[in-house]
C-alpha positions in Angstrom: -0.1 0.0 0.1 1.3 3.3 -0.8 0.1 6.5 0.6 1.1 10.0 -1.1 0.3 13.3 0.1 1.5 16.4 -2.1 1.1 20.0 -1.4 3.2 23.2 -2.1 5.2 22.9 1.1 6.1 19.2 1.0 5.5 15.8 -0.5 5.1 12.8 1.6 5.2 9.2 0.8 4.4 6.1 3.1 5.0 2.5 1.8 3.5 -0.3 3.7 3.3 -3.8 2.8 -0.4 -5.1 2.2 0.3 -8.6 4.2 1.4 -6.5 7.0 -2.0 -4.5 7.4 -4.2 -7.1 5.9 -3.6 -10.6 7.7 -5.5 -13.1 9.9 -4.1 -11.3 13.1 -5.4 -7.9 11.8 -8.8 -9.6 10.7 -9.2 -10.8 14.2 -8.3 -7.2 15.7 -10.7 -5.6 13.5 -13.7 -8.1 14.3 -12.9 -7.9 17.9 -13.0 -3.8 17.8 -16.1 -3.6 15.6 -17.9 -6.0 17.8 -17.2 -4.3 20.9 -19.5 -3.0 23.4 -18.0 0.5 23.1 -18.7 0.5 19.3 -22.2 -0.8 19.7 -23.0 1.7 22.1 -22.2 4.6 19.7 -24.8 3.1 17.1 -28.3 4.7 17.2 -30.2 1.6 18.0 -33.8 3.2 17.3 -32.6 4.5 13.7 -31.1 0.8 13.0 -33.8 -1.0 14.7 -31.5 -4.0 14.6 -30.0 -5.7 17.7 -26.1 -5.5 17.4 -25.9 -9.3 17.8 -27.5 -9.8 14.6 -25.3 -7.3 12.9 -22.1 -8.8 14.2 -19.2 -8.8 11.7 -17.5 -12.3 11.6 -13.9 -13.3 11.2 -14.6 -15.2 8.0 -16.3 -12.2 6.7 -13.5 -10.0 7.4 -11.1 -12.5 5.8 -13.1 -12.4 2.9 -13.2 -8.6 2.8 -9.1 -8.4 3.2 -8.7 -10.6 0.4 -11.1 -8.7 -1.9 -9.0 -5.7 -1.2 -5.8 -7.3 -2.0 -7.2 -8.6 -5.2 -8.5 -5.3 -6.0 -4.8 -4.1 -7.0 -5.2 -6.2 -10.3 -8.5 -4.7 -11.1 -7.0 -1.1 -10.9 -4.2 -1.8 -13.2 -2.1 0.9 -11.4 -4.7 3.7 -10.7 -5.3 5.0 -7.2 -8.1 3.5 -4.7 -8.7 6.7 -3.5 -7.6 10.2 -4.7 -8.6 13.3 -2.9 -7.9 16.9 -4.1 -8.1 19.7 -1.4 -9.3 23.1 -1.9 -5.8 24.5 -1.3 -4.0 22.2 -3.8 -3.1 19.5 -1.6 -3.4 15.8 -3.2 -3.8 12.7 -1.0 -3.6 9.4 -3.2 -3.8 5.6 -1.8 -2.6 2.7 -4.0 -3.2 -1.0 -3.1 
Protein backbone atom coordinates (compact mmCIF):
# COMPACT_ATOMS: atom_id res chain seq x y z
CA UNK A 1 0.00 0.00 0.00
CA UNK A 2 1.33 3.41 -0.93
CA UNK A 3 0.07 6.65 0.54
CA UNK A 4 1.22 9.88 -1.13
CA UNK A 5 0.44 13.36 0.09
CA UNK A 6 1.46 16.28 -2.11
CA UNK A 7 1.15 19.95 -1.25
CA UNK A 8 2.92 23.21 -2.06
CA UNK A 9 5.13 22.95 1.00
CA UNK A 10 6.07 19.27 1.09
CA UNK A 11 5.63 15.84 -0.40
CA UNK A 12 5.18 12.78 1.79
CA UNK A 13 5.17 9.10 0.79
CA UNK A 14 4.50 6.10 3.01
CA UNK A 15 5.00 2.55 1.76
CA UNK A 16 3.44 -0.29 3.76
CA UNK A 17 3.28 -3.97 2.77
CA UNK A 18 -0.30 -5.17 2.21
CA UNK A 19 0.31 -8.38 4.10
CA UNK A 20 1.41 -6.38 7.14
CA UNK A 21 -1.97 -4.61 7.32
CA UNK A 22 -4.32 -7.27 5.93
CA UNK A 23 -3.46 -10.57 7.61
CA UNK A 24 -5.42 -12.98 9.83
CA UNK A 25 -4.22 -11.28 13.02
CA UNK A 26 -5.36 -7.85 11.77
CA UNK A 27 -8.70 -9.39 10.79
CA UNK A 28 -9.16 -10.74 14.31
CA UNK A 29 -8.34 -7.33 15.81
CA UNK A 30 -10.80 -5.60 13.44
CA UNK A 31 -13.59 -8.06 14.28
CA UNK A 32 -12.95 -7.64 18.00
CA UNK A 33 -12.99 -3.83 17.70
CA UNK A 34 -16.11 -3.69 15.50
CA UNK A 35 -18.07 -6.06 17.73
CA UNK A 36 -17.00 -4.44 21.00
CA UNK A 37 -19.58 -2.98 23.35
CA UNK A 38 -18.11 0.52 23.03
CA UNK A 39 -18.66 0.54 19.26
CA UNK A 40 -22.20 -0.83 19.45
CA UNK A 41 -23.12 1.79 22.07
CA UNK A 42 -22.23 4.51 19.55
CA UNK A 43 -24.81 3.24 17.07
CA UNK A 44 -28.33 4.65 17.23
CA UNK A 45 -30.36 1.49 17.93
CA UNK A 46 -33.70 3.15 17.22
CA UNK A 47 -32.49 4.34 13.84
CA UNK A 48 -31.09 0.95 12.87
CA UNK A 49 -33.81 -1.10 14.63
CA UNK A 50 -31.41 -4.07 14.54
CA UNK A 51 -29.91 -5.78 17.54
CA UNK A 52 -26.09 -5.58 17.54
CA UNK A 53 -25.88 -9.38 17.85
CA UNK A 54 -27.56 -9.87 14.47
CA UNK A 55 -25.37 -7.21 12.88
CA UNK A 56 -22.06 -8.60 14.17
CA UNK A 57 -19.08 -8.84 11.84
CA UNK A 58 -17.65 -12.35 11.62
CA UNK A 59 -14.03 -13.39 11.29
CA UNK A 60 -14.52 -15.27 7.97
CA UNK A 61 -16.34 -12.24 6.52
CA UNK A 62 -13.41 -9.99 7.48
CA UNK A 63 -10.94 -12.41 5.87
CA UNK A 64 -13.00 -12.32 2.65
CA UNK A 65 -13.04 -8.51 2.80
CA UNK A 66 -9.25 -8.34 3.19
CA UNK A 67 -8.81 -10.82 0.32
CA UNK A 68 -11.06 -8.70 -1.92
CA UNK A 69 -9.03 -5.59 -1.11
CA UNK A 70 -5.78 -7.38 -1.97
CA UNK A 71 -7.26 -8.62 -5.27
CA UNK A 72 -8.44 -5.13 -6.19
CA UNK A 73 -4.84 -4.31 -7.09
CA UNK A 74 -5.14 -6.29 -10.33
CA UNK A 75 -8.49 -4.70 -11.15
CA UNK A 76 -7.24 -1.13 -10.72
CA UNK A 77 -4.26 -1.55 -13.10
CA UNK A 78 -2.05 1.09 -11.48
CA UNK A 79 -4.80 3.58 -10.66
CA UNK A 80 -5.14 4.80 -7.08
CA UNK A 81 -7.83 3.31 -4.86
CA UNK A 82 -8.54 6.76 -3.39
CA UNK A 83 -7.61 10.15 -4.83
CA UNK A 84 -8.61 13.35 -3.02
CA UNK A 85 -7.87 16.91 -4.11
CA UNK A 86 -8.10 19.59 -1.45
CA UNK A 87 -9.22 23.17 -2.01
CA UNK A 88 -5.76 24.48 -1.11
CA UNK A 89 -4.00 22.28 -3.67
CA UNK A 90 -3.20 19.26 -1.52
CA UNK A 91 -3.48 15.86 -3.17
CA UNK A 92 -3.82 12.59 -1.24
CA UNK A 93 -3.64 9.29 -3.14
CA UNK A 94 -3.77 5.72 -1.82
CA UNK A 95 -2.68 2.77 -3.94
CA UNK A 96 -3.11 -0.89 -3.09
